[in-house]
Structure formats: structure tokens, C-alpha cells
NUDRENSE-804862 format. One line per 5 residues: number of its first residue (from 1); for each residue x negated, y, z negated of C-alpha. Coordinates in nm, 3 decimals. Each point is the difference from the previous one (the first is absolute). Layout:
NUM	X Y Z | ...
This chain:
1	12.202 6.693 2.842 | 0.270 -0.007 0.269 | -0.091 -0.107 0.342 | 0.305 0.139 0.136 | 0.393 0.041 -0.054
6	0.322 -0.213 0.091 | 0.304 0.233 0.085 | 0.328 -0.167 -0.016 | 0.274 0.169 0.180 | 0.372 -0.028 -0.054
11	0.241 0.181 0.221 | 0.361 -0.138 -0.063 | -0.032 -0.358 0.133 | -0.361 0.007 0.178 | -0.295 -0.050 -0.191
16	-0.372 0.001 0.100 | -0.311 -0.033 -0.155 | -0.338 0.150 0.117 | -0.333 0.003 -0.126 | -0.258 0.304 0.028
21	-0.367 0.034 -0.075 | -0.076 0.361 0.107 | -0.085 0.274 -0.237 | 0.283 0.223 0.097 | 0.345 -0.108 0.082
26	0.292 0.194 0.175 | 0.351 -0.111 -0.016 | 0.267 0.177 0.219 | 0.184 0.046 0.312 | -0.323 0.142 0.168
31	-0.090 -0.182 0.308 | -0.378 -0.038 -0.124 | 0.103 -0.070 -0.352 | -0.160 -0.302 -0.152 | 0.355 -0.154 -0.108
36	0.242 0.152 0.249 | 0.401 -0.019 -0.082 | 0.259 0.089 0.228 | 0.275 0.106 -0.191 | 0.326 0.171 0.179
41	0.018 0.297 -0.245 | -0.354 0.090 -0.019 | -0.189 0.226 0.230 | -0.278 -0.125 0.233 | -0.349 0.083 -0.073
46	0.027 0.044 -0.409 | -0.208 -0.160 -0.246 | 0.192 -0.111 -0.302 | -0.276 -0.121 -0.214 | -0.385 -0.003 0.007
51	-0.234 -0.238 -0.205 | -0.371 0.026 -0.061 | -0.238 -0.244 -0.155 | -0.175 0.141 -0.294 | -0.248 -0.227 -0.147
56	0.193 -0.299 0.064 | 0.340 0.133 -0.103 | 0.266 0.152 0.243 | 0.130 0.346 -0.094 | 0.263 0.208 0.164
61	-0.159 0.289 0.160 | 0.302 0.145 0.204 | 0.375 -0.080 0.010 | 0.339 0.171 0.171 | 0.197 0.168 -0.261
66	0.313 0.010 0.223 | 0.014 -0.383 -0.039 | 0.050 -0.011 -0.388 | -0.261 -0.244 -0.054 | -0.041 -0.166 -0.354
71	-0.240 -0.255 -0.155 | 0.170 -0.253 -0.219 | 0.275 0.227 -0.065 | -0.202 0.297 -0.075 | -0.054 0.294 0.218
76	-0.290 -0.026 0.213 | -0.322 0.225 0.001 | -0.339 0.050 0.138 | -0.306 -0.221 -0.087 | 0.175 -0.262 -0.208
81	-0.153 -0.323 0.020 | 0.192 -0.319 0.154 | -0.004 -0.287 -0.225 | 0.106 -0.365 0.095 | 0.365 -0.040 0.038
86	0.072 0.379 0.018 | 0.305 0.109 0.206 | 0.032 0.309 0.193 | 0.370 0.087 0.091 | 0.131 0.216 0.280
91	0.348 0.069 -0.121 | 0.076 0.225 0.316 | -0.107 -0.268 0.227 | 0.110 -0.334 -0.175 | -0.363 -0.130 0.006
96	-0.184 -0.193 -0.273 | -0.387 -0.026 0.017 | -0.153 -0.267 -0.236 | -0.377 0.010 -0.041 | -0.227 -0.277 -0.105
101	-0.363 0.004 -0.013 | -0.246 -0.227 0.151 | -0.300 -0.119 -0.218 | -0.350 -0.106 0.154 | -0.116 -0.339 0.013
106	-0.185 -0.172 -0.266 | -0.364 0.015 -0.010 | -0.024 -0.337 -0.160 | 0.222 -0.209 0.193 | -0.009 0.033 0.372
111	0.165 -0.195 0.282 | -0.075 -0.053 0.353 | 0.369 0.039 0.146 | 0.085 0.317 0.078 | 0.240 0.148 -0.257
116	0.342 0.150 0.135 | 0.112 0.300 -0.141 | 0.279 -0.096 -0.209 | 0.187 0.226 -0.252 | -0.011 -0.083 -0.354
121	0.400 -0.062 -0.048 | -0.022 -0.224 0.292 | -0.270 -0.246 -0.133 | 0.201 0.014 -0.348 | 0.322 -0.085 0.174
126	-0.187 -0.283 0.190 | -0.150 -0.148 -0.330 | 0.332 0.039 -0.183 | 0.155 -0.189 0.281 | -0.275 -0.290 0.015
131	0.046 -0.027 -0.407 | 0.334 -0.042 0.021 | -0.002 -0.263 0.294 | -0.263 -0.203 -0.224 | 0.234 0.008 -0.308
136	0.292 -0.128 0.182 | -0.216 -0.267 0.133 | -0.117 -0.121 -0.326 | 0.353 0.021 -0.149 | 0.114 -0.228 0.299
141	-0.300 -0.231 -0.080 | 0.079 -0.020 -0.351 | 0.367 -0.073 0.044 | -0.044 -0.281 0.226 | -0.287 -0.142 -0.193
146	0.231 -0.035 -0.322 | 0.292 -0.121 0.227 | -0.228 -0.276 0.139 | -0.134 -0.081 -0.359 | 0.323 -0.051 -0.138
151	0.114 -0.223 0.291 | -0.321 -0.216 -0.082 | 0.059 -0.041 -0.359 | 0.234 -0.268 -0.133 | 0.271 0.051 -0.206
156	-0.166 -0.197 -0.302 | -0.283 0.226 0.038 | 0.238 0.308 -0.033 | 0.186 -0.132 -0.319 | -0.318 -0.096 -0.154
161	-0.162 0.334 0.047 | 0.331 0.140 -0.114 | -0.011 -0.192 -0.331 | -0.374 0.099 -0.049 | 0.106 0.360 0.073
166	0.279 -0.046 -0.252 | -0.200 -0.148 -0.263 | -0.306 0.243 0.041 | 0.281 0.277 -0.054 | 0.137 -0.177 -0.291
171	-0.338 -0.061 -0.152 | -0.053 0.380 0.029 | 0.318 0.082 -0.131 | -0.035 -0.282 -0.317 | -0.355 0.150 -0.057
176	0.138 0.332 0.006 | 0.267 -0.055 -0.220 | -0.218 -0.212 -0.249 | -0.246 0.315 0.001 | 0.303 0.219 -0.066
181	0.104 -0.213 -0.309 | -0.347 -0.015 -0.140 | -0.043 0.345 -0.002 | 0.323 0.084 -0.130 | -0.064 -0.268 -0.272
186	-0.355 0.161 -0.081 | 0.187 0.324 -0.003 | 0.253 -0.108 -0.260 | -0.263 -0.161 -0.215 | -0.204 0.329 0.004
191	0.283 0.166 -0.113 | 0.063 -0.216 -0.265 | -0.367 0.014 -0.108 | 0.009 0.371 0.043 | 0.302 -0.006 -0.259
196	-0.152 -0.258 -0.230 | -0.312 0.235 -0.022 | 0.194 0.302 -0.055 | 0.192 -0.133 -0.284 | -0.341 -0.136 -0.157
201	-0.142 0.342 0.027 | 0.310 0.121 -0.175 | -0.021 -0.249 -0.280 | -0.385 0.096 -0.005 | 0.065 0.348 -0.025
206	0.258 -0.075 -0.283 | -0.248 -0.200 -0.148 | -0.282 0.252 0.006 | 0.273 0.241 -0.150 | 0.079 -0.207 -0.282
211	-0.372 -0.064 -0.044 | -0.077 0.366 -0.022 | 0.295 0.054 -0.241 | -0.123 -0.294 -0.215 | -0.360 0.145 0.032
216	0.140 0.362 -0.100 | 0.165 -0.180 -0.291 | -0.323 -0.166 -0.097 | -0.191 0.301 -0.001 | 0.271 0.177 -0.177
221	0.010 -0.263 -0.275 | -0.372 -0.010 -0.045 | -0.014 0.367 0.014 | 0.267 0.003 -0.284 | -0.176 -0.264 -0.194
226	-0.342 0.216 0.043 | 0.165 0.334 -0.056 | -0.065 0.007 -0.366 | -0.324 -0.141 -0.017 | -0.122 0.197 0.289
231	0.141 0.337 -0.195 | -0.142 -0.099 -0.324 | -0.357 0.002 0.157 | 0.033 0.307 0.204 | 0.196 0.258 -0.218
236	0.003 -0.172 -0.341 | -0.299 0.213 -0.106 | 0.233 0.302 0.067 | 0.275 -0.102 -0.258 | -0.074 0.132 -0.331
241	0.090 -0.058 -0.351 | 0.159 0.300 -0.178 | -0.092 0.030 -0.398 | 0.152 0.300 -0.207 | 0.040 0.117 -0.339
246	0.233 0.258 -0.137 | 0.125 0.134 -0.349 | 0.281 0.208 -0.104 | -0.081 0.391 -0.116 | 0.205 0.246 -0.168
251	0.147 0.235 0.242 | -0.048 0.299 -0.209 | -0.337 -0.052 -0.147 | -0.153 -0.243 0.236 | -0.106 -0.214 -0.272
256	0.009 -0.375 0.031 | 0.283 -0.183 -0.151 | -0.069 -0.289 -0.248 | 0.200 -0.258 -0.179 | 0.060 0.108 -0.338
261	-0.213 -0.130 -0.283 | 0.249 -0.151 -0.276 | -0.307 0.062 -0.254 | -0.029 0.374 0.033 | 0.321 0.120 0.145
266	-0.178 0.339 0.065 | 0.099 0.282 0.272 | 0.316 -0.004 0.179 | 0.178 -0.333 0.083 | 0.231 -0.037 0.308
271	0.264 -0.264 -0.088 | 0.199 -0.163 0.272 | 0.360 0.122 0.013 | 0.253 -0.284 0.036 | 0.139 -0.020 0.337
276	0.402 0.041 0.017 | 0.023 -0.147 0.304 | 0.058 -0.389 -0.062 | -0.115 -0.103 0.359 | -0.320 0.171 -0.037
281	-0.301 -0.268 -0.063 | -0.087 -0.024 -0.367 | -0.358 -0.052 -0.073 | -0.171 -0.065 -0.340 | 0.006 0.276 -0.242
286	-0.319 0.234 0.013 | -0.111 0.140 -0.334 | -0.059 0.335 0.207 | -0.247 0.170 0.163 | -0.249 0.278 -0.121
291	-0.295 0.227 0.134 | -0.177 -0.044 -0.353 | -0.118 -0.277 -0.184 | -0.234 -0.305 0.067 | 0.274 -0.186 0.162
296	-0.051 -0.202 0.312 | 0.033 0.233 0.325 | 0.282 -0.069 0.247 | -0.185 -0.133 0.268 | 0.091 -0.236 0.298
301	-0.204 -0.156 0.286 | 0.109 -0.086 0.341 | -0.098 -0.181 0.302 | 0.114 -0.030 0.373 | -0.115 -0.025 0.336
306	-0.101 0.239 0.278 | -0.153 -0.007 0.339 | -0.247 0.232 0.199 | 0.119 0.160 0.310 | -0.320 0.185 0.113
311	-0.157 0.339 -0.129 | 0.011 -0.109 -0.337 | 0.384 0.013 -0.011 | 0.181 -0.281 -0.218 | 0.366 -0.093 0.046
316	0.203 -0.155 -0.311 | 0.326 0.006 -0.155 | 0.099 0.307 -0.238 | 0.115 -0.203 -0.279 | -0.359 -0.144 -0.006
321	-0.165 0.318 -0.084 | 0.294 0.133 -0.200 | 0.107 -0.305 -0.208 | 0.159 0.167 -0.261 | 0.295 0.086 0.244
326	0.105 -0.361 0.026 | -0.053 -0.064 -0.386 | 0.339 0.073 -0.178 | -0.183 -0.057 -0.369 | -0.286 0.276 0.108
331	0.276 0.243 0.120 | 0.191 -0.029 -0.320 | -0.300 0.062 -0.207 | -0.083 0.311 0.209 | 0.327 0.136 -0.046
336	0.020 -0.071 -0.384 | -0.342 0.160 -0.034 | 0.017 0.266 0.250 | -0.313 -0.142 0.172 | -0.127 -0.039 0.347
341	-0.228 -0.269 0.155 | -0.370 0.082 0.087 | -0.218 -0.183 0.200 | -0.332 -0.073 -0.171 | -0.142 -0.259 0.293
346	0.086 -0.074 0.335 | -0.260 -0.205 0.173 | -0.025 -0.269 0.306 | -0.209 -0.304 0.056 | -0.077 -0.130 0.335
351	-0.111 -0.360 0.038 | -0.376 -0.055 -0.024 | -0.061 0.339 -0.143 | -0.061 0.010 -0.380 | 0.032 0.400 -0.024
356	0.358 0.139 -0.025 | 0.120 0.310 0.203 | 0.192 0.290 -0.151 | 0.322 0.024 0.171 | 0.171 0.333 0.008
361	0.367 0.021 0.091 | 0.099 0.195 0.329 | 0.352 -0.045 0.086 | 0.301 -0.164 -0.170 | 0.292 -0.148 0.156
366	0.344 0.181 -0.117 | 0.236 -0.245 0.116 | -0.215 -0.321 0.119 | -0.237 -0.170 -0.226 | -0.319 0.093 0.174
371	-0.308 0.225 -0.115 | -0.312 0.110 0.160 | -0.332 0.072 -0.167 | -0.367 0.044 0.094 | -0.345 -0.107 -0.123
376	-0.315 0.175 0.048 | -0.077 -0.106 0.400 | -0.362 0.093 -0.037 | -0.019 -0.283 -0.289 | 0.175 -0.258 0.204
381	-0.192 -0.267 0.110 | -0.008 -0.076 0.378 | 0.099 -0.361 -0.061 | 0.362 0.109 -0.111 | 0.206 -0.087 0.317
386	0.263 0.254 0.095 | 0.372 -0.174 0.014 | 0.145 0.047 0.351 | 0.353 0.127 -0.021 | 0.266 -0.132 0.239
391	0.196 0.313 0.140 | 0.239 -0.228 0.214 | 0.330 -0.030 -0.142 | 0.088 -0.261 0.226 | -0.251 -0.240 -0.153
396	0.205 -0.037 -0.307 | 0.263 -0.262 0.032 | 0.170 -0.257 -0.182 | -0.167 -0.346 0.011 | -0.318 0.131 0.078
401	-0.319 -0.100 -0.181 | -0.138 0.245 -0.292 | -0.290 -0.037 -0.215 | -0.036 0.188 -0.327 | -0.341 0.089 -0.184
406	-0.014 0.121 -0.337 | -0.070 -0.086 -0.397 | 0.320 -0.138 -0.140 | -0.045 -0.094 -0.356 | -0.315 0.216 -0.048
411	-0.297 -0.110 -0.175 | 0.224 -0.336 -0.102 | -0.010 -0.126 0.356 | -0.388 0.093 0.041 | -0.087 -0.192 -0.328
416	0.189 -0.314 0.126 | -0.249 -0.041 0.289 | -0.310 -0.076 -0.239 | -0.045 -0.265 -0.220 | 0.191 -0.064 -0.316
421	-0.307 0.026 -0.238 | -0.118 0.310 0.184 | 0.370 0.149 -0.019 | 0.035 -0.054 -0.376 | -0.360 0.159 -0.065
426	0.119 0.286 0.186 | 0.319 0.025 -0.157 | -0.157 0.012 -0.328 | -0.248 0.286 0.080 | 0.270 0.235 0.200
431	0.355 -0.137 -0.077 | 0.088 0.339 -0.194 | -0.082 0.196 0.284 | 0.115 -0.060 0.356 | -0.231 0.290 0.133
436	-0.304 -0.150 -0.160 | 0.084 -0.325 0.147 | 0.068 0.127 0.332 | -0.313 0.189 -0.002 | -0.197 -0.323 -0.089
441	0.167 -0.187 0.276 | -0.091 0.257 0.232 | -0.362 -0.022 -0.132 | 0.010 -0.348 0.071 | 0.134 0.029 0.367
446	0.305 -0.180 -0.099 | 0.232 0.267 0.129 | 0.204 -0.148 0.317 | 0.350 0.062 0.110 | 0.258 -0.274 0.040
451	0.102 -0.084 0.356 | 0.376 -0.155 0.059 | 0.186 -0.025 0.321 | 0.367 -0.044 0.080 | 0.280 0.138 0.220
456	0.227 0.312 0.004 | 0.355 -0.103 -0.138 | 0.148 0.326 0.051 | -0.052 0.369 0.055 | 0.174 0.328 0.039
461	-0.114 0.362 0.091 | -0.179 0.017 -0.367 | -0.073 -0.329 -0.125 | -0.165 -0.340 0.131 | 0.094 -0.325 -0.157
466	-0.248 -0.271 -0.009 | -0.082 -0.328 -0.181 | -0.377 0.032 -0.001 | -0.065 -0.101 -0.376 | -0.120 0.289 -0.232
471	0.024 0.109 -0.369 | -0.053 0.276 -0.230 | -0.308 0.175 0.068 | 0.080 -0.061 0.386 | 0.186 0.318 0.018
476	-0.173 0.251 0.270 | -0.150 -0.290 0.204 | -0.015 0.034 0.362 | 0.256 -0.227 0.206 | -0.170 -0.076 0.323
481	0.215 -0.110 0.319 | -0.045 -0.236 0.244 | -0.205 0.223 0.222 | -0.246 0.025 -0.305 | 0.071 0.342 -0.072
486	0.170 0.146 -0.325 | 0.374 0.034 0.043 | 0.094 0.082 -0.364 | -0.093 0.049 -0.381 | 0.122 -0.246 -0.248
491	0.197 0.148 -0.265 | 0.221 -0.237 -0.143 | -0.045 -0.348 -0.152 | 0.291 -0.224 -0.104 | -0.116 -0.298 -0.193
496	0.323 -0.202 0.033 | 0.049 0.037 0.386 | -0.338 -0.026 0.194 | 0.193 0.072 0.320 | 0.088 0.369 -0.134
501	-0.321 0.140 -0.018 | 0.018 0.384 0.141 | -0.248 0.222 0.165 | 0.049 0.380 0.112 | -0.056 0.017 0.365
506	-0.353 0.162 0.096 | 0.154 0.305 0.183 | 0.087 0.159 -0.356 | -0.345 -0.020 -0.126 | -0.120 0.144 0.338
511	0.188 0.323 -0.065 | -0.164 0.030 -0.339 | -0.337 -0.070 0.156 | 0.031 0.268 0.251 | 0.105 0.245 -0.273
516	-0.311 -0.086 -0.184 | -0.231 0.049 0.294 | -0.027 -0.361 0.128 | -0.092 -0.053 0.389 | -0.008 -0.335 0.177
521	-0.335 -0.108 0.097 | 0.106 0.065 0.360 | 0.006 0.371 -0.074 | -0.288 0.009 -0.187 | -0.182 -0.181 0.294
526	0.162 0.295 0.259 | -0.114 0.268 -0.249 | -0.334 -0.132 0.003 | -0.015 0.000 0.392 | 0.079 0.361 -0.002
531	-0.276 0.180 -0.196 | 0.146 0.351 0.091 | 0.323 -0.066 -0.187 | -0.005 0.105 -0.370 | 0.186 -0.235 -0.239
536	-0.048 -0.084 -0.350 | -0.203 -0.310 -0.110 | 0.189 -0.345 -0.012 | -0.193 -0.048 -0.313 | 0.122 0.320 -0.163
541	0.331 -0.020 -0.231 | 0.241 0.285 -0.074 | 0.075 0.119 -0.319 | 0.133 -0.265 -0.238 | 0.385 0.028 -0.096
546	0.114 -0.033 -0.328 | 0.083 -0.356 -0.109 | 0.133 0.086 -0.346
């Protein structure tokens, strides 16, 4: 709390400092004012400014508005507190009042000598003057001490000190240079090591890539090598041997045509008319065909290969189930005797099943050599697999691996798989009837397809040429692609060039299958998951199309 207030008055060149401790202070030209100021232009008996102590702070309680008073450059007003260092200017009179508070004495530190009332700015000025004097004395002492010390030190000592200082600085510089050079060398070696590591990583990446390619190549080779055995195990049971018998009948009467019996020569005899075309194939002379007598009937058996694609649907070649279309001699006989073919028997044998299944033809390709038939799906053993069909045309490309699975050479190849003595015995018993021989082999569970592999050597939109070995009887066999799915149906066998075996792309067979009512296993599964949808059963077959 303030014990009083110091007022410093400046009027032109005149300055004066006064201390007041009463509660109310009046300043002005009044005779009884606490601080009386005689100003030539001021009226006598006026109070310019009145201050009053309020809780240890002096406040302005009254002032003469005609003097144009201001506090710290701001207009004066009543009841504002006077702070330490505030200035009140009477612009009209040219007088400046500066106010400084005077604090109470410390309650902890006391002195017996009487303290003089000194303004704060006076104390600060005194302290600053004393400190300046002390600093000047210290500087003077230090200069004299250094001058005296330099006179006392000899020239030799000075030179030695100079050399030592120079050596010390040189050592510092050398150490700094050495450290800098070592850091640069370490940085250079680190960059070299980083480059070496980067190159090693690149080589390691190339090596890993080469190893990956080699591993992929090895896997492809292993897959290619094991493709045929794996397909044989997984899908061999779905490749069937087709066996059929057909004879010739008269178109008018429907009676069976027979070879003429030279001993009786009864009935109407059809003699072959000589061909006028010298380029036409010439066959041995025929004694004529007849519908009467006891001569041998005109009857032929045929064999081929087919495969199961689900729901009892079998895919094969058209010429397998209609062999007379490929036999020029039979066509000539039908032409000269006004006859037509009649299928007497058409069955298929699956591996490991003794009983044959009757095959009914559903669709025949008009341009492409493919055909679709069905067997009774209710009689189909569940062990018979469904061969998957490859619908991706991009999977067929020159150079890719293919696998053929069929029955080339018919029962002759099957007999070649048994011992010689047993083969001779079987031939003696059934050599005159291939159908009986095949039935015996089926009873003995010796029906098994031949699996061969090769590469696609050429192709176009309607043919796949490959070199997987096959032979007569292998027509209608499935041609598997590298993905393990059927990509074609074998139809052409060239014994002189094993690299020119031909297959019909599977898409032509799919068209016939769709027309016959076949659906993919995925479609059947989707229909099974939708019980509200009504659709024909996958095992039901549409009415048979005519094969004659």
C-alpha cells in the first residue's frame, strides 16, 4: 500500500519535487493549497486539481476544466487512479505534473537510521550512476593489469605461447580435416556398398524370376507328362466302345437283301451294271442280290469310339454310326439293288462294365462329322464319369499338348493286351464274329481305351490337326486339351502321316447337343437349386431322329 506520493513539477526550466502523505491533496493557485503554484496567467484562489487517497490509491476527485488538463495524453476525468509514472499536463499553463508512489517500509528488514523520503526515479538514477562508475573502474583496472602483465612477460615466452597457440589451432584444424576426410570416405564407401547391394538385389530378383520361370516350366513339363495318365484314370471310364451291325433291305418290300445262291438262282436277281465312268472305283464282280433264297444276308458290323458328356448323352462321329456313307462298295450295292441300310444293332460298352447299353441316335451333323446319341440315363452306372467340355476357344493353339483316348483297331488291339496263347484261344472261339468277341472281352472286363498324347500341328475354324497316334476304330474319340477338357472329336485317321490326324472342334458337337436337349452340369445344378422352376429332367431324351 502506498505511504504517500511524490509529485515532480516541470514548468519551463524550473523543476521541483515534493512528497505528500495526507489523504487529500489540493493543487492550484489558492493560498491554502497543499501545492501552491503561482502562474502569471492563472487566477488567484483557484484549485486546479484535487487528489484523494482511496484504499492506498490516489484518485482525481476534482479538476479545473478551463486548464485543458490531460493524463498521459488522454482527456482527464474524475475518479481515475493515479499510477506510478503518470503525467498530467496543463497545456494552457505549460506545466507538467509527474506522479510517483512511495511504498511502505519492509516488515522483515529494518534499519535504525532514519530513511529519507526519496523519489523512486531519484533512487534509480543514483543506482545507475554508481554501477556505471564501478564498470568504468573495472575496465581501467583490467587494462592496466594486462598492460603490466605484457611488460613483465619476456619475448621468448610470448613466442613460445604464440607457437603453442598456433600448434593448438593447427592440431584442431588437422583433426577437423581428418574427421571430415574420414566421414567423406565412409560416406563414399557406404554409397559404393549401397550400389553393390542394389545390384545384388537386382541380380537376386532376376535369379528368382528365372527360378520361377524354370519352376513353372518344370511344372508344365510334369503336368504335360502326367496329363495323359491322369486323364486316363479320371475320365477313361467315360470313353465307350461303339459296336453296331447293319444290313441292306429292299426299299420297296423292306425284305432283307441276300447274296444270290448259285445253286438255286430263284427269285429276282439284281446284277451289277457295269460303270461307264473309267475313273470310278472298280470292285470284284457280284453275282447279284436277291430277297429270296438261302444265300447269306448282306450284313456288316462296325466299331468306333464315343464319350459320355452327362445325362446319358454320347458324342461320336456321323460316319461311325452311318458307316455305309463312307463305303463305296456298299453304296454301289445299294444303288444296283434299290436297297437301303437298316441298323440291326447299335450298342456301347463302357470299361469295367459287362453289359452293353443300347444307343439311340438323336442328332447328326449335316456338314461336320459329328453325331449325338443317348442311352437310358436311368440304367447308367454312377461310376461312369462325365467328360468336361472346354468352351474356351483360346485354349486351342498350335503347339499345345493334346491327349486322344479311344479304341483304335477295335478288338485286335484289345486282344494284343492278353497273352498269346489266350489270344489264340479267344480267336478260335469268336474269330468269325467281332460282336461276339467284343461281348466276351466285355464280360472279361478287358474293354479299356488307348491313351496317346501329342501336339496340335495345325488348325483352322473347322479342323484341329494333331499328331496323337490313333488308327481305324479311333474315330469319335475325345481329344483333350492341355487344360484337361475335351476340345475336339477325332474323325480323320491317316496311316501314312501321324502328324495329320484330324478332329472336329467341340463347338460343333455342342450345337447338336443343345438341339438334342443336353444341358451342362452347371445348368443342371442351377435348376436343382431353383425348385420352383419347371424344366425337363436331364435324364429324359427327346424323340429319336431318323438314322436311315
